[in-house]
C-alpha positions in Angstrom: 48.2 147.8 189.0 50.2 147.4 185.8 49.6 146.9 182.1 49.4 143.6 180.3 51.9 140.9 180.9 54.8 141.0 178.4 53.7 137.7 176.9 50.0 138.6 176.8 47.2 136.3 177.9 46.5 133.2 175.8 43.2 134.5 174.5 44.6 137.8 173.3 42.4 139.9 175.6 43.5 142.6 178.0 45.1 141.3 181.2 46.0 143.2 184.3 48.6 142.3 186.9 48.5 143.5 190.5 51.8 144.5 192.0 52.7 145.8 195.4 55.7 146.9 197.3 57.0 143.3 197.7 56.9 142.6 194.0 58.3 146.0 193.2 61.4 145.3 195.2 62.2 142.4 192.8 62.0 144.8 189.8 64.1 147.4 191.6 66.7 144.8 192.4 66.8 143.8 188.8 67.2 147.3 187.6 70.3 147.8 189.9 72.0 144.5 189.2 71.2 144.0 185.5 74.2 144.2 183.2 72.1 143.8 180.0 73.7 140.4 179.1 71.7 137.2 178.7 72.8 133.7 178.6 72.7 132.5 175.0 71.6 129.0 175.9 70.0 129.1 179.3 69.4 125.7 180.9 65.8 124.5 181.1 66.4 123.8 184.7 69.7 123.9 186.8 70.4 123.6 190.4 73.7 125.4 189.8 72.6 128.4 187.9 70.3 130.8 189.7 67.1 132.0 188.0 67.5 135.3 186.3 66.3 138.6 187.9 66.6 140.6 184.7 63.0 141.6 184.3 61.9 143.4 181.3 60.5 146.9 182.0 56.7 147.1 182.6 54.4 150.0 182.2 52.0 150.3 185.1 50.9 151.9 188.3 51.9 150.6 191.8 49.2 151.5 194.3 50.9 149.7 197.2 47.9 147.3 197.4 49.1 145.6 200.5 47.9 147.3 203.7 50.5 149.3 205.6 51.3 148.8 209.3 50.1 152.0 211.0 50.7 151.0 214.6 47.2 151.9 215.6 45.6 148.6 214.7 43.1 150.2 212.4 44.1 148.2 209.3 44.7 144.4 209.1 48.4 143.5 209.1 49.8 140.9 206.6 52.6 139.0 208.2 55.8 139.0 206.1 56.0 135.2 206.4 52.7 135.1 204.4 54.3 137.0 201.5 55.3 134.8 198.5 57.7 136.0 195.9 59.2 134.0 193.0 62.3 132.8 194.8 60.2 131.4 197.7 57.8 129.6 195.3 60.5 128.2 193.1 62.5 127.0 196.1 59.4 125.3 197.5 58.5 123.5 194.2 62.1 122.5 193.7 62.2 120.8 197.2 58.6 119.5 196.9 57.8 121.5 200.1 54.0 121.5 200.3 54.0 122.9 203.8 55.7 126.1 202.6 53.0 126.5 200.0 50.2 126.1 202.4 49.4 129.8 202.5 50.0 130.4 198.8 46.4 130.3 197.7 45.3 132.6 200.4 48.1 135.1 199.5 47.1 135.1 195.8 43.5 135.6 196.7 44.1 138.6 199.0 46.6 140.2 196.6 44.6 139.4 193.5 47.7 138.0 191.9 48.2 135.1 189.5 51.0 132.5 189.2 51.3 133.6 185.6 52.2 137.2 186.5 55.5 138.5 185.3 56.9 138.7 188.9 56.5 134.9 189.2 58.3 134.1 185.9 62.0 133.9 185.0 62.5 137.0 182.9 65.0 135.3 180.5 63.2 132.1 179.9 59.6 132.7 180.8 59.7 129.7 183.2 56.8 129.5 185.5 56.6 127.7 188.9 54.7 124.9 187.2 57.5 124.4 184.7 60.0 124.5 187.5 58.0 121.9 189.4 57.8 119.6 186.3 61.6 119.5 186.2 62.0 118.5 189.9 60.2 115.2 190.2 60.9 112.6 192.8 59.8 109.1 192.1 57.8 110.4 189.2 55.8 113.0 191.2 56.1 116.5 192.8 53.4 117.0 195.4 53.5 120.8 194.8 52.0 120.4 191.3 48.4 119.7 192.5 48.7 122.7 194.8 49.7 125.0 191.9 47.0 123.7 189.7 44.4 124.0 192.4 45.4 127.6 193.1 45.2 128.4 189.4 41.8 126.7 189.0 40.3 128.7 191.9 41.8 131.9 190.5 40.2 131.2 187.1 43.5 130.9 185.0 44.2 127.2 185.1 44.5 126.7 181.3 46.7 129.8 181.2 49.1 128.3 183.7 49.1 124.8 182.2 49.8 126.2 178.7 52.4 128.8 179.8 55.5 128.1 177.7 59.1 129.1 177.6 59.6 132.4 175.8 63.3 132.5 175.1 64.6 131.7 171.6 66.3 128.5 172.7 63.4 126.7 174.3 60.5 128.7 173.0 57.1 127.0 173.0 57.8 124.2 175.4 55.0 123.6 177.9 54.5 121.5 181.0 52.9 118.8 178.8 56.1 118.5 176.7 58.1 118.1 179.9 55.7 115.5 181.3 56.0 113.5 178.1 59.8 113.9 178.1 59.8 112.6 181.7 57.8 109.6 180.5 55.2 110.3 183.2 51.7 109.1 182.3 50.2 110.4 185.5 51.3 113.9 184.9 50.2 113.8 181.3 46.8 112.7 182.3 46.7 115.4 185.0 47.7 118.2 182.6 45.3 117.1 179.9 42.4 117.0 182.4 43.5 120.6 183.3 43.1 121.7 179.7 46.6 121.3 178.3 46.9 122.3 174.6 47.6 119.2 172.5 48.8 121.5 169.6 51.4 123.4 171.6 54.6 123.6 169.6 58.1 123.6 171.1 59.8 125.5 168.2 62.8 127.0 169.9 66.3 126.6 168.5 67.0 123.5 170.7 64.1 121.7 169.1 65.2 122.3 165.5 67.6 120.3 163.4 71.2 121.8 163.5 74.3 121.1 161.6 76.4 122.0 164.6 75.6 121.7 168.3 73.2 119.6 170.3 69.5 119.6 169.5 66.6 117.3 169.4 64.0 117.8 166.7 60.9 115.7 167.4 58.2 117.4 165.4 57.5 120.1 168.0 54.0 118.7 168.9 53.3 116.6 172.1 52.1 113.7 170.1 55.3 113.7 168.0 57.4 113.9 171.1 55.7 110.9 172.6 56.1 108.9 169.3 59.8 109.9 168.8 60.7 108.9 172.4 59.0 105.5 172.0 56.0 105.9 174.4 53.2 104.1 172.8 51.0 104.3 175.9 51.1 108.1 175.9 50.6 108.2 172.1 47.4 106.1 172.5 46.2 108.2 175.3 46.8 111.5 173.4 45.0 110.0 170.4 42.1 109.0 172.6 41.9 112.6 173.8 41.5 113.7 170.2 45.1 114.6 169.4 45.1 115.5 165.7 47.2 113.0 163.6 47.1 115.4 160.7 48.5 118.3 162.8 51.7 119.8 161.3 54.5 121.7 163.0 56.2 124.9 161.8 57.9 122.9 159.0 54.7 121.2 157.9 55.8 117.8 159.4 53.3 115.4 160.9 54.1 112.8 163.5 55.2 110.4 160.7 57.6 112.9 159.3 59.1 113.3 162.8 59.6 109.6 163.0 61.5 109.7 159.7 63.8 112.5 161.1 64.7 110.6 164.3 65.5 107.4 162.3 69.2 106.7 162.1 69.5 103.3 160.3 70.8 101.4 163.3 69.1 98.1 164.2 67.8 99.2 167.6 66.5 102.5 166.4 64.9 101.0 163.3 63.0 98.5 165.3 61.6 101.2 167.6 60.7 103.6 164.8 59.1 101.1 162.5 57.0 99.7 165.3 55.8 103.1 166.3 55.2 104.1 162.7 53.0 101.1 162.1 51.1 101.5 165.3 50.2 105.1 164.5 49.0 104.0 161.1 46.7 101.4 162.7 45.5 103.9 165.2 44.6 106.3 162.4 42.3 103.7 160.9 40.4 103.5 164.2 40.4 107.3 164.7 39.5 108.4 161.2 39.3 105.7 158.4 39.2 108.4 155.7 42.4 110.0 156.9 45.4 109.1 154.6 48.1 110.3 156.9 50.9 108.9 154.7 49.8 111.2 151.9 50.1 114.4 153.9 53.1 116.5 152.7 55.2 119.0 154.6 56.1 122.4 153.4 58.7 120.9 151.0 56.0 118.8 149.4 57.4 115.5 150.8 55.4 112.7 152.2 57.1 110.5 154.9 58.2 108.0 152.2 59.7 110.7 150.0 61.3 112.3 153.1 63.0 109.0 154.0 64.2 108.7 150.4 65.6 112.2 150.4 67.3 112.0 153.8 68.8 108.6 153.3 66.8 106.8 156.1 67.2 103.6 154.1 66.0 101.2 156.8 62.7 103.0 157.4 62.4 103.7 153.7 62.7 99.9 153.0 60.2 99.1 155.7 57.6 101.6 154.3 58.1 100.4 150.7 57.8 96.7 151.6 55.2 97.0 154.4 52.9 94.0 154.3 50.1 93.9 156.9 48.4 90.5 157.5 45.5 91.6 159.8 42.3 91.8 157.7 41.2 95.1 159.2 44.5 96.8 158.4 45.5 95.0 155.2 44.7 98.1 153.1 47.7 99.7 154.8 50.1 97.3 152.9 52.3 98.5 150.1 53.4 94.9 149.3 51.1 91.9 148.6 52.2 88.3 148.3 50.6 87.0 145.2 51.8 83.4 145.6 54.6 81.4 147.2 56.2 78.1 146.6 59.0 77.3 149.0 61.4 80.3 148.9 59.9 81.5 145.6 57.7 84.6 146.2 55.9 86.7 143.7 55.1 90.0 145.3 52.9 92.9 144.1 54.3 96.3 145.0 52.2 99.4 145.2 53.8 101.9 142.9 51.8 105.0 144.1 54.2 107.9 144.5 57.2 105.6 143.5 57.2 105.6 139.7 57.8 108.6 137.5 54.2 108.6 136.1 53.5 110.8 139.2 55.1 114.2 139.8 57.9 114.4 142.3 58.1 110.6 142.5 60.3 108.6 144.9 62.6 107.7 142.0 63.2 111.3 141.1 63.7 112.2 144.7 66.4 109.5 145.2 68.2 110.2 141.9 68.0 114.0 141.6 67.1 115.5 144.9 68.8 113.5 147.6 72.2 114.4 149.1 72.3 111.3 151.2 75.6 109.5 151.0 73.8 106.1 150.9 71.3 106.9 148.2 73.0 104.5 145.8 71.9 101.7 148.1 68.3 102.7 147.6 68.1 102.0 143.9 69.0 98.4 144.4 66.1 97.8 146.7 63.0 96.1 145.4 60.8 97.0 143.7 63.0 100.0 142.5 65.8 97.7 141.2 63.5 95.6 139.1 61.4 98.6 138.0 64.5 100.3 136.6 65.6 97.1 134.9 62.2 96.9 133.2 62.5 100.5 132.0 65.9 99.8 130.7 64.9 96.7 128.8 61.6 98.2 127.4 62.8 101.5 126.1 65.7 103.3 127.8 68.4 100.8 126.7 67.4 101.0 123.1 67.4 104.8 123.1 70.7 104.8 125.0 72.5 102.6 122.5 71.2 104.7 119.6 72.5 107.8 121.3 75.8 106.0 121.8 76.2 105.2 118.1 75.3 108.8 117.2 77.8 110.2 119.6 80.5 107.9 118.2 79.7 109.1 114.7 79.7 112.7 115.9 83.2 112.3 117.5 84.6 110.6 114.4 83.4 113.5 112.2 84.8 115.9 114.8 88.2 114.2 114.8 88.5 113.9 111.1 87.4 117.5 110.5 89.8 118.8 113.1 92.7 116.8 111.7 92.1 118.1 108.1 91.9 121.7 109.1 93.7 124.2 106.8 97.3 124.7 107.8 98.0 127.8 105.7 96.3 131.2 105.7 94.3 133.1 108.2 90.9 132.1 109.5 88.1 132.2 108.4 89.2 130.2 105.4 87.4 130.7 102.1 85.5 127.9 100.4 87.8 125.9 98.2 85.0 124.4 96.0 86.7 121.0 96.1 85.1 117.8 97.4 87.6 117.7 100.3 86.8 121.3 101.2 83.1 120.8 101.0 83.3 117.8 103.2 85.3 119.8 105.7 82.7 122.6 105.8 79.9 120.0 106.3 81.9 118.5 109.1 82.3 121.9 110.7 78.6 122.6 110.5 77.8 119.2 112.1 80.3 120.0 114.8 78.7 123.3 115.6 75.1 122.0 115.5 76.1 119.1 117.7 77.7 121.5 120.2 74.5 123.6 120.3 72.4 120.5 120.9 74.6 119.3 123.7 74.7 122.7 125.3 70.9 123.1 125.2 70.5 119.6 126.7 72.9 120.4 129.6 71.3 123.8 130.3 67.9 122.1 130.5 69.4 119.5 132.9 70.9 122.1 135.2 67.8 124.3 135.1 65.3 121.5 135.8 67.3 119.3 138.2 69.4 122.0 140.0 71.7 119.3 141.3 73.8 119.9 144.4 77.6 119.6 144.3 77.4 116.2 146.0 75.1 114.9 143.3 77.3 116.2 140.6 80.3 114.5 142.1 78.4 111.2 142.5 76.8 110.9 139.0 76.7 114.3 137.3 80.4 115.0 136.6 79.9 113.9 133.0 77.2 116.6 132.7 79.8 119.2 133.5 82.2 117.7 131.0 79.6 117.7 128.2 78.7 121.3 129.1 82.4 122.3 128.9 82.9 120.4 125.6 80.1 122.2 123.9 80.9 125.6 125.4 84.5 125.5 124.4 83.7 124.3 120.9 81.3 127.1 120.4 84.0 129.5 121.7 86.4 128.0 119.2 83.9 128.7 116.4 83.5 132.3 117.6 87.3 132.9 117.6 87.5 131.2 114.2 85.1 133.7 112.7 87.0 136.5 114.5 90.1 135.5 112.6 92.2 134.3 115.6 94.3 131.1 115.4 93.5 130.5 119.1 90.5 128.6 117.7 92.8 125.6 117.1 93.7 125.3 120.8 90.1 125.6 121.9 89.0 123.1 119.3 91.6 120.6 120.3 90.8 121.0 124.0 87.1 120.3 123.2 88.1 117.3 121.2 90.0 115.8 124.2 87.0 116.4 126.5 84.7 114.9 123.9 86.6 111.6 123.8 86.8 111.6 127.6 83.0 112.0 127.6 82.9 108.7 125.8 83.2 107.1 129.2 79.7 108.3 130.0 78.4 105.6 127.7 80.2 102.9 129.7 77.3 103.0 132.1 75.3 101.1 129.6 77.4 98.1 130.2 77.9 96.5 133.6 81.7 95.8 133.6 82.8 99.0 132.0 80.3 101.0 134.1 81.7 99.6 137.3 85.3 100.3 136.1 84.3 103.8 135.3 83.0 104.3 138.8 86.3 103.1 140.3 88.2 105.6 138.1 85.9 108.4 139.2 86.2 107.6 142.9 90.0 107.2 142.6 90.3 110.6 141.0 88.0 112.3 143.5 89.3 110.7 146.6 93.0 110.2 146.0 94.3 112.0 142.9 93.0 115.4 144.0 94.6 115.1 147.4 97.9 113.9 145.8 98.0 116.8 143.3 97.4 119.3 146.0 100.3 118.0 148.2 102.5 117.5 145.1 102.0 121.0 143.8 103.1 122.3 147.2 106.3 120.3 147.1 106.9 121.2 143.4 106.5 124.9 143.9 108.5 125.0 147.1 111.5 123.1 145.7 111.3 124.9 142.4 111.4 128.3 144.1 114.4 127.2 146.3 116.4 125.9 143.3 115.8 129.0 141.2 117.0 131.1 144.1 120.2 129.1 144.5 120.9 129.0 140.8 120.5 132.8 140.6 123.4 133.4 143.0 126.0 131.8 140.6 127.5 134.4 138.2 128.3 133.4 134.7 132.1 133.5 134.2 134.0 133.7 130.9 137.2 131.7 130.3 139.9 132.9 127.7 137.5 135.4 126.2 134.9 132.8 125.3 131.6 132.0 127.0 131.7 129.1 129.3 129.4 126.3 128.2 126.9 125.2 130.8 127.0 121.6 131.8 124.0 119.8 133.1 120.4 120.9 133.2 119.3 124.5 133.3 117.4 125.7 136.4 117.3 129.3 135.4 113.5 130.0 135.6 110.6 128.8 137.7 108.8 127.3 134.7 111.9 125.4 133.4 112.8 124.3 136.9 109.3 123.0 137.5 109.5 120.9 134.3 112.9 119.5 135.3 111.5 118.6 138.8 108.5 116.9 137.2 110.8 114.7 135.2 112.2 113.5 138.6 108.7 112.7 139.7 108.2 110.3 136.7 111.7 108.9 136.9 113.1 110.7 133.8 115.3 113.4 135.4 119.0 113.5 136.0 121.2 115.0 138.7 123.5 117.0 136.4 123.6 120.8 136.9 126.0 123.8 136.6 129.2 123.0 138.5 129.8 126.7 139.1 127.0 127.0 141.7 128.1 128.5 144.9 126.1 126.1 147.0 126.2 123.1 144.7 126.3 120.5 147.6 123.2 122.1 149.1 121.7 122.2 145.6 122.4 118.4 145.2 120.9 117.8 148.7 117.6 119.6 147.7 117.4 117.5 144.5 117.9 114.3 146.4 115.4 115.3 149.1 112.8 116.2 146.4 113.2 112.8 144.8 112.8 111.0 148.1 109.6 113.0 149.0 107.9 112.8 145.6 109.1 109.9 143.6 109.6 107.5 146.5 107.2 108.7 149.2 104.2 110.5 147.5 103.9 108.2 144.5 104.0 105.1 146.6 101.5 106.6 149.0 99.2 107.4 146.0 99.5 103.8 144.8 98.6 102.5 148.3 95.7 104.9 148.7 94.4 104.0 145.3 94.5 100.3 146.1 92.7 100.9 149.4 90.1 103.0 147.6 89.4 100.3 145.0 89.1 97.7 147.7 86.7 99.8 149.7 84.4 100.8 146.9 84.4 97.5 145.1 81.3 96.4 147.1 79.6 99.8 146.3 80.7 100.2 142.7 77.8 98.2 141.3 75.1 100.1 143.3 76.8 103.4 142.3 76.8 102.3 138.7 73.1 101.4 139.0 72.4 104.9 140.4 74.2 106.5 137.5 72.3 104.3 135.1 69.0 105.2 136.9 69.8 108.9 136.3 70.3 108.1 132.6 67.0 106.2 132.5 65.1 109.0 134.0 66.7 111.6 131.7 65.8 109.5 128.7 62.3 109.1 130.0 62.0 112.9 130.6 62.6 113.6 126.9 60.0 111.1 125.7 56.6 112.7 124.7 54.0 112.3 127.4 51.6 110.3 125.2 54.3 107.8 124.4 55.4 107.7 128.1 51.9 106.7 129.1 52.1 103.7 126.8 55.5 102.7 128.3 54.1 102.9 131.8 55.3 99.9 133.9 52.8 97.9 136.0 49.1 97.2 135.9 45.9 97.9 137.8 45.1 95.1 140.2 42.6 94.4 142.9 44.5 93.5 146.0 41.7 93.4 148.6 39.0 95.7 150.0 39.3 99.3 151.2 37.8 100.3 154.6 34.5 101.3 152.9 34.1 97.9 151.5 34.9 98.8 147.9 37.6 96.9 145.9 41.0 98.1 146.7 42.6 98.8 143.3 46.3 99.7 143.1 48.8 100.3 140.3 51.1 97.4 141.1 54.4 96.0 139.8 55.1 92.3 140.0 58.5 91.2 141.3 59.7 87.6 141.6 61.9 87.1 144.6 63.8 84.3 146.4 63.0 84.9 150.0 64.9 82.4 152.2 64.0 82.1 155.9 60.3 82.6 155.4 59.4 79.1 156.5 56.5 78.4 158.9 54.9 81.8 158.3 51.2 82.3 157.4 51.3 84.5 154.4 48.1 86.0 152.9 48.5 84.8 149.4 46.2 86.3 146.7 46.4 83.2 144.5 46.4 79.6 145.6 48.6 78.0 142.9 52.0 79.4 142.0 52.7 80.9 138.6 51.3 83.7 136.5 47.9 82.5 135.3 47.8 85.0 132.5 51.1 83.9 131.1 50.0 80.3 131.5 47.0 80.8 129.3 49.1 82.5 126.7 51.7 79.8 126.6 49.1 77.0 126.3 47.4 78.6 123.3 50.6 79.8 121.5 54.0 78.3 121.6 57.1 80.5 121.5 59.4 80.1 118.5 62.7 78.5 119.2 64.8 81.6 118.5 62.6 83.6 120.8 63.2 81.0 123.6 66.9 81.4 123.1 66.7 85.2 123.3 64.6 84.9 126.4 67.0 82.4 128.1 69.9 84.6 127.2 68.2 87.7 128.7 67.2 85.8 131.8 70.8 84.6 132.3 72.1 88.1 131.8 69.7 89.4 134.3 70.7 86.7 136.8 74.4 87.6 136.4 73.6 91.3 136.8 71.6 90.8 140.0 74.0 88.3 141.6 76.1 90.7 143.6 72.9 92.2 145.0 71.9 89.1 146.9 73.5 90.6 150.0 70.7 93.1 150.0 67.8 91.6 151.8 64.6 91.4 149.8 62.4 90.1 152.6 60.2 92.3 154.6 58.8 91.2 158.0 55.1 91.5 158.4 53.9 94.4 160.5 
């Protein structure tokens, strides 16, 4: 009799295992053959690799429980053919040999052993005979499984056997129920659940986690999530009928809906499977628990499924959730989109803005703009209703504030430039007050420069502290934030060196001035054409110029070092007592040589050099080779790459510009006082139907007018019978709009149409669930 099993019993109580001389032999063999090494990623089941014999040490007492053969016939003799060890059981379940297991139950009863004992498990993985049998199905069944379950039931440890899981780090937590679901075997799922299988067992080993490298499959760890992520609606329904918890969360806090977001990959086939499963689970939740709002459950990062889809770039599922429109009356409250009225292809839709707009903390908008590292997040801001919502924010308040800031920044840079240009040229800083009008204006300009730098620096520090943007976000739409920060910091350093009496302040001030005028490009995002052009410049610099500069500097340094070395071997000779004048360009130092070679790169160099060089022909060869590699090859490659980059991103430039402008809108909105922000809130409370309890279903909605082609012959649940905004109709009938206002409205509408024209390629229709 030994101590407790190394894994411990499921209920946490003391458990004893009975061992005898047959089982002890296995441990003795393991002690002799073990080399202390374990397979890092052991297979869940393999006919090639043998199960491990490396048992962990146990503390216990072996009383040789099996009766010994005395030869006098006084004690009953147990035939060796009736002894079952792990290898025999594993071989039998692998081959489905029920005849070989005929005496198993009798053996376990006589020896008081359990199939969950350590001797019957794989020491490295914790695999039991039931798990082994689950991996070896033939035509969807293994006839040894009922025998194992029956033996465990009669031994009083059925649930312990059914819930026995892998114990190694790679597959930890996986039970027989997980395997049955993975095998898509409804019969075994039913059999295991009837045997008491745990519906909350979590497969949380390394293989079941998301990895940046290596193969893995994260499905949400829970059996229900596994069935959903592998598109087994019948098993999902069965598990829910057996009271599987829809609100159950895995070790990351993810529910089954979060798991579906993770397995989504934006392909057409995958999207069809995931969206259908997502909607069916939502409908099932209504029948299971009408009060459960499963879509509002957050994981440990505080993300709902919608926000998780926004953050991870699962744009197809994100679009489906955002535009979900359910037509069945009993499920209509699950909709996030409601068709107000239609007339031909003209649709007016009401979108539920809950968790989308910034009036709620950690909104979807903020997640896309500031928290997502997805490469396709710029495509999310052009989806409805986000696109129109941002347009409304821009027209209502953000655009006006942006243009005011633009004018103030222009005025600031003009003062900066004039003050820097009229700096004192004589004397040592800090300069005394002259008392003249010109001197006083210069001092006022310097004060404005410093206060402006302090304001910009504080704003950028707040931005980095609150947003904590990643490097990818900075490269996408935050590079100007870095430039503004550098501009302010360098200018403040210039002021400090000025007060310290150093003339270095001039270089720092000029450098800040240059960055300041470059930062003027930030305000191009307020205008569509210049904003798109700025995006192309940014992408060209990041994708092509940086690579070109890296390669070019390698060539420049290599050839400069070679030419300086060759030039140093030529001694300077004197003729007739006078110094010989050098002819040609000087290549006497690395710095000068680099400048001469750079002239070749831009087509301004010449091939003249000192004729007294010892290896002048080789020197000439290196110069010609450098010209070929840089001026002819690298520059032309750069032009070709830049042309290709512009053509590639031309279709994305507008959406990237919209993403950058979205960041600007949210930043402006962030600095507006809360009480003013409430007054600027976009949308209105509307009753869109009835909730499950029969009360009016009121939502904070946003109205979007769309042209939805291809929606013919569909029965849409319209809220209003006649097309048009009845509220606006009443206003227009009682009060006519002045002529100049009509012209402004038409101009604004035309501008909006031009702006949205390239976005027509993005589908705005959403199929009904």
